[in-house]
C-alpha positions as CSV (number, residue, x, y, z in Angstrom):
1,X,52.3,-66.7,3.9
2,X,48.5,-67.2,3.8
3,X,46.4,-64.2,3.2
4,X,44.0,-63.8,6.1
5,X,40.9,-61.7,6.3
6,X,37.8,-61.7,4.1
7,X,38.9,-58.6,2.0
8,X,42.7,-58.8,2.2
9,X,44.5,-59.7,-1.0
10,X,47.8,-59.6,-2.9
11,X,48.4,-56.8,-5.4
12,X,50.0,-57.5,-8.7
13,X,53.4,-55.7,-8.8
14,X,55.0,-56.9,-12.0
15,X,53.9,-59.0,-15.0
16,X,56.1,-60.1,-17.9
17,X,54.4,-62.7,-20.1
18,X,53.4,-65.6,-17.9
19,X,55.5,-64.3,-15.0
20,X,53.5,-62.5,-12.3
21,X,54.9,-61.1,-9.0
22,X,52.5,-60.2,-6.2
23,X,53.1,-58.1,-3.1
24,X,52.3,-59.0,0.4
25,X,48.8,-59.5,1.7
26,X,47.1,-56.2,2.3
27,X,44.5,-53.7,1.0
28,X,43.6,-53.8,-2.7
29,X,43.9,-50.6,-4.7
30,X,40.8,-48.6,-5.6
31,X,38.9,-50.2,-8.4
32,X,40.0,-53.7,-7.4
33,X,38.7,-56.4,-5.1
34,X,39.9,-59.9,-4.0
35,X,39.0,-63.0,-5.8
36,X,38.6,-66.5,-4.3
37,X,42.4,-67.0,-4.5
38,X,43.0,-63.8,-2.4
39,X,44.5,-61.9,-5.4
40,X,43.4,-58.3,-6.1
41,X,41.6,-58.2,-9.5
42,X,40.5,-55.1,-11.4
43,X,36.8,-54.4,-11.5
44,X,36.0,-54.7,-15.3
45,X,32.4,-56.0,-15.2
46,X,29.4,-53.9,-16.2
47,X,26.8,-53.2,-13.5
48,X,23.8,-55.5,-13.4
49,X,20.3,-54.1,-13.9
50,X,19.7,-54.2,-10.2
51,X,22.8,-52.1,-9.6
52,X,21.6,-49.5,-12.1
53,X,18.2,-49.5,-10.4
54,X,19.9,-48.9,-7.0
55,X,21.9,-46.0,-8.4
56,X,18.7,-44.6,-10.0
57,X,17.0,-44.8,-6.6
58,X,19.8,-42.9,-4.9
59,X,19.7,-40.3,-7.7
60,X,15.9,-39.9,-7.3
61,X,16.1,-39.1,-3.6
62,X,17.5,-35.5,-3.9
63,X,15.2,-34.8,-6.9
64,X,12.1,-35.9,-5.1
65,X,13.1,-33.9,-2.0
66,X,13.8,-30.9,-4.2
67,X,10.3,-31.1,-5.7
68,X,8.7,-31.6,-2.3
69,X,10.2,-28.6,-0.7
70,X,9.7,-26.4,-3.8
71,X,6.0,-27.3,-3.7
72,X,5.9,-26.8,0.0
73,X,7.4,-23.3,0.1
74,X,6.2,-22.0,-3.3
75,X,2.5,-21.7,-2.3
76,X,-0.5,-22.4,-4.4
77,X,-0.4,-19.1,-6.3
78,X,3.3,-19.0,-7.1
79,X,4.1,-19.4,-10.8
80,X,7.7,-20.0,-10.1
81,X,7.2,-23.5,-8.8
82,X,7.1,-25.0,-12.4
83,X,10.4,-23.3,-13.3
84,X,12.0,-24.4,-10.1
85,X,10.9,-28.0,-10.7
86,X,12.4,-28.0,-14.2
87,X,15.6,-26.5,-12.8
88,X,15.9,-29.2,-10.1
89,X,15.4,-31.8,-12.8
90,X,18.1,-30.2,-14.9
91,X,20.5,-30.0,-12.0
92,X,20.1,-33.7,-11.0
93,X,20.2,-34.8,-14.7
94,X,23.4,-32.9,-15.4
95,X,24.9,-34.1,-12.1
96,X,24.2,-37.7,-13.0
97,X,25.8,-37.3,-16.5
98,X,28.9,-35.5,-15.2
99,X,29.3,-38.2,-12.5
100,X,29.2,-41.0,-15.1
101,X,31.7,-39.0,-17.3
102,X,34.3,-38.6,-14.5
103,X,34.0,-42.2,-13.3
104,X,36.0,-45.1,-14.7
105,X,36.2,-45.3,-17.7
106,X,36.5,-41.6,-18.0
107,X,34.6,-39.8,-20.7
108,X,31.8,-42.3,-21.4
109,X,28.4,-42.8,-20.0
110,X,28.9,-46.3,-18.5
111,X,31.0,-47.6,-15.6
112,X,33.0,-50.6,-14.6
113,X,32.1,-52.2,-11.4
114,X,32.7,-55.1,-9.0
115,X,29.9,-57.5,-8.4
116,X,28.1,-57.3,-5.1
117,X,28.2,-60.7,-3.5
118,X,27.0,-60.1,0.1
119,X,26.0,-57.4,2.6
120,X,29.5,-57.4,4.1
121,X,30.9,-56.1,0.8
122,X,29.6,-52.7,1.8
123,X,31.3,-52.7,5.2
124,X,34.8,-54.0,4.7
125,X,36.1,-51.8,7.6
126,X,34.4,-54.3,10.0
127,X,36.5,-57.2,8.7
128,X,40.1,-56.1,9.2
129,X,41.9,-59.2,10.5
130,X,44.3,-59.4,13.5
131,X,46.5,-62.5,12.9
132,X,48.3,-62.3,16.2
133,X,45.4,-60.6,18.1
134,X,47.6,-57.5,18.5
135,X,48.4,-56.1,15.1
136,X,45.5,-55.2,12.8
137,X,45.9,-55.6,9.0
138,X,43.9,-52.8,7.5
139,X,42.2,-54.1,4.3
140,X,39.4,-51.6,4.1
141,X,38.6,-50.8,0.5
142,X,35.5,-50.3,-1.8
143,X,34.7,-53.9,-2.6
144,X,31.5,-52.8,-4.3
145,X,33.3,-50.2,-6.5
146,X,32.0,-47.8,-7.5
147,X,28.5,-48.2,-6.1
148,X,29.5,-46.7,-2.7
149,X,31.5,-43.6,-3.6
150,X,29.7,-42.7,-6.9
151,X,26.7,-41.6,-4.9
152,X,28.8,-39.1,-2.9
153,X,30.2,-37.7,-6.1
154,X,26.7,-37.3,-7.5
155,X,25.5,-35.5,-4.4
156,X,28.5,-33.2,-4.6
157,X,27.7,-32.2,-8.2
158,X,24.0,-31.8,-7.3
159,X,24.9,-29.4,-4.5
160,X,27.4,-27.4,-6.7
161,X,24.9,-27.1,-9.6
162,X,22.1,-26.1,-7.3
163,X,24.2,-23.3,-5.7
164,X,25.2,-22.1,-9.1
165,X,21.8,-22.1,-10.8
166,X,18.9,-22.0,-8.4
167,X,19.6,-18.7,-6.5
168,X,19.7,-16.8,-9.7
169,X,16.5,-18.4,-11.0
170,X,14.7,-17.9,-7.7
171,X,15.8,-14.3,-7.5
172,X,14.5,-13.6,-11.0
173,X,11.1,-15.4,-11.1
174,X,10.0,-15.9,-7.5
175,X,8.2,-12.6,-7.4
176,X,5.1,-14.0,-5.7
177,X,7.0,-14.9,-2.6
178,X,8.4,-12.8,0.3
179,X,12.1,-12.2,0.5
180,X,12.3,-14.6,3.5
181,X,10.5,-17.4,1.6
182,X,12.2,-17.3,-1.8
183,X,15.3,-19.3,-0.8
184,X,13.7,-21.7,1.7
185,X,13.7,-24.6,-0.7
186,X,17.4,-24.1,-1.2
187,X,18.0,-23.9,2.6
188,X,16.1,-27.2,2.9
189,X,18.5,-28.8,0.4
190,X,21.4,-27.6,2.5
191,X,19.9,-29.7,5.3
192,X,18.8,-32.9,3.4
193,X,22.0,-33.3,1.4
194,X,24.2,-33.9,4.5
195,X,21.4,-36.3,5.8
196,X,21.5,-38.2,2.5
197,X,25.3,-38.4,2.6
198,X,25.3,-39.8,6.1
199,X,22.5,-42.2,5.1
200,X,24.6,-43.5,2.2
201,X,27.8,-43.7,4.4
202,X,26.1,-45.7,7.2
203,X,23.3,-47.5,5.5
204,X,24.4,-47.9,1.9
205,X,24.5,-51.7,2.0
206,X,21.1,-51.9,3.8
207,X,19.6,-49.5,1.2
208,X,21.0,-51.6,-1.6
209,X,18.9,-54.6,-0.5
210,X,15.9,-52.8,0.8
211,X,15.3,-50.0,-1.7
212,X,12.7,-51.8,-3.8
213,X,10.5,-52.4,-0.7
214,X,11.1,-48.8,0.5
215,X,9.9,-47.5,-2.9
216,X,6.7,-49.6,-2.8
217,X,5.8,-48.8,0.8
218,X,6.5,-45.1,0.6
219,X,4.8,-44.6,-2.8
220,X,1.7,-46.4,-1.6
221,X,1.5,-44.4,1.7
222,X,2.2,-41.1,0.0
223,X,-0.4,-41.8,-2.7
224,X,-3.1,-42.7,-0.1
225,X,-2.2,-39.6,1.9
226,X,-2.4,-37.3,-1.1
227,X,-5.7,-38.7,-2.4
228,X,-7.2,-38.4,1.1
229,X,-5.9,-34.8,1.7
230,X,-7.2,-33.8,-1.8
231,X,-10.6,-35.3,-1.0
232,X,-10.5,-37.5,-4.1
233,X,-13.4,-39.9,-3.9
234,X,-14.1,-40.8,-7.5
235,X,-12.6,-40.6,-11.0
236,X,-14.1,-37.2,-11.7
237,X,-12.3,-35.7,-8.7
238,X,-9.1,-37.2,-10.1
239,X,-9.6,-35.8,-13.6
240,X,-10.8,-32.3,-12.7
241,X,-7.2,-31.1,-12.2
242,X,-4.1,-31.9,-14.3
243,X,-1.9,-31.7,-11.2
244,X,-3.7,-34.7,-9.7
245,X,-3.1,-36.8,-12.8
246,X,0.6,-35.9,-12.8
247,X,0.9,-37.0,-9.1
248,X,-1.0,-40.2,-9.9
249,X,1.2,-41.1,-12.9
250,X,4.3,-40.3,-10.9
251,X,3.3,-42.7,-8.2
252,X,2.5,-45.3,-10.9
253,X,6.0,-44.9,-12.2
254,X,7.4,-45.5,-8.7
255,X,5.2,-48.5,-8.3
256,X,6.5,-50.0,-11.5
257,X,10.1,-49.1,-10.5
258,X,9.7,-50.9,-7.2
259,X,8.1,-54.0,-8.9
260,X,10.9,-54.2,-11.5
261,X,13.5,-53.8,-8.8
262,X,12.1,-56.7,-6.7
263,X,11.6,-59.0,-9.6
264,X,14.9,-57.9,-11.3
265,X,13.2,-59.1,-14.5
266,X,15.2,-62.3,-14.4
267,X,12.4,-64.1,-16.4
268,X,10.9,-61.4,-18.6
269,X,7.8,-63.4,-19.6
270,X,6.9,-64.1,-16.0
271,X,7.8,-60.7,-14.5
272,X,6.3,-58.3,-16.9
273,X,2.7,-59.2,-16.1
274,X,3.4,-58.0,-12.6
275,X,3.3,-54.5,-13.9
276,X,-0.4,-54.9,-14.4
277,X,-0.6,-54.5,-10.6
278,X,0.6,-50.9,-10.9
279,X,-2.9,-49.2,-11.0
280,X,-4.4,-51.5,-8.3
281,X,-3.8,-49.4,-5.2
282,X,-5.4,-46.3,-6.8
283,X,-8.3,-48.3,-8.1
284,X,-8.8,-49.9,-4.8
285,X,-8.8,-46.5,-3.1
286,X,-11.4,-45.1,-5.5
287,X,-13.7,-48.1,-5.2
288,X,-13.6,-48.1,-1.4
289,X,-13.3,-44.4,-0.5
290,X,-17.1,-43.9,-0.4
291,X,-17.4,-46.7,2.2
292,X,-14.9,-44.9,4.5
293,X,-16.3,-41.4,4.3
294,X,-16.2,-40.1,7.9
295,X,-19.5,-38.1,7.6
296,X,-21.2,-41.3,6.3
297,X,-19.9,-43.4,9.2
298,X,-21.0,-40.8,11.7
299,X,-24.5,-40.5,10.2
300,X,-25.0,-44.2,10.1
301,X,-23.8,-44.4,13.7
302,X,-26.2,-41.7,14.8
303,X,-29.0,-43.6,13.0
304,X,-28.1,-46.8,14.8
305,X,-27.1,-48.8,11.7
């Protein structure tokens, strides 16, 4: 009987030498996906560079949000912000390492995966066939194994480590904050982790293809907003505080990450020169900021120029 459906396949039941016996057409076991002949094959390939970059993007999201809310609620005079930033980095790093160790193959810092071929690979539940238009053959499985579920595992470990480490740290060192403000960054995480989980569950496939452009657009917008809010108009304003340099270099890293993700470094000698564009947005802002100063525009308007 022909195996219908885009993601339905026949699972190997018995193999003895050259003799192979396959079961009926249905859902493939976890860690397998169908090939062109509609047979379920184990995922034994290594992730491509783009797959690792996607996982890195999904891993960065909770870290960036942690840092944002820590900075937001800590206040300018709080010395606890630095320790909380380091703790958040430690939590996310350990969560990533543990996630890789518990994934297949267990105990090593690399994973086996199935190759992503098209957007529909992320949404196999939408492609369950109905051969007689009455009975539905359920063939929903993780065709992009493990790129879909590994993100949920990572978020779970991030949440567990945060609840184990951060409250003790905040209670010990956040002396400059009121009792009601000490744990607000933790409360914020309890909100954004479910949001990130839903985002991955619903839009994982869309994020897989769009994340390089999301990184570039958001990093450009946030850099412009930060430089404007900090009233940075020249290089001296940028160099006067170390924090501003850290923010600038962080955005440059994000620019480079987005450029590498878009180019995928397929042709190294052609793609690497694109990294020279990384400082361009900041330089463009510094060179043009004096021409867009509101006070100057108002004064010139009042003088009739």
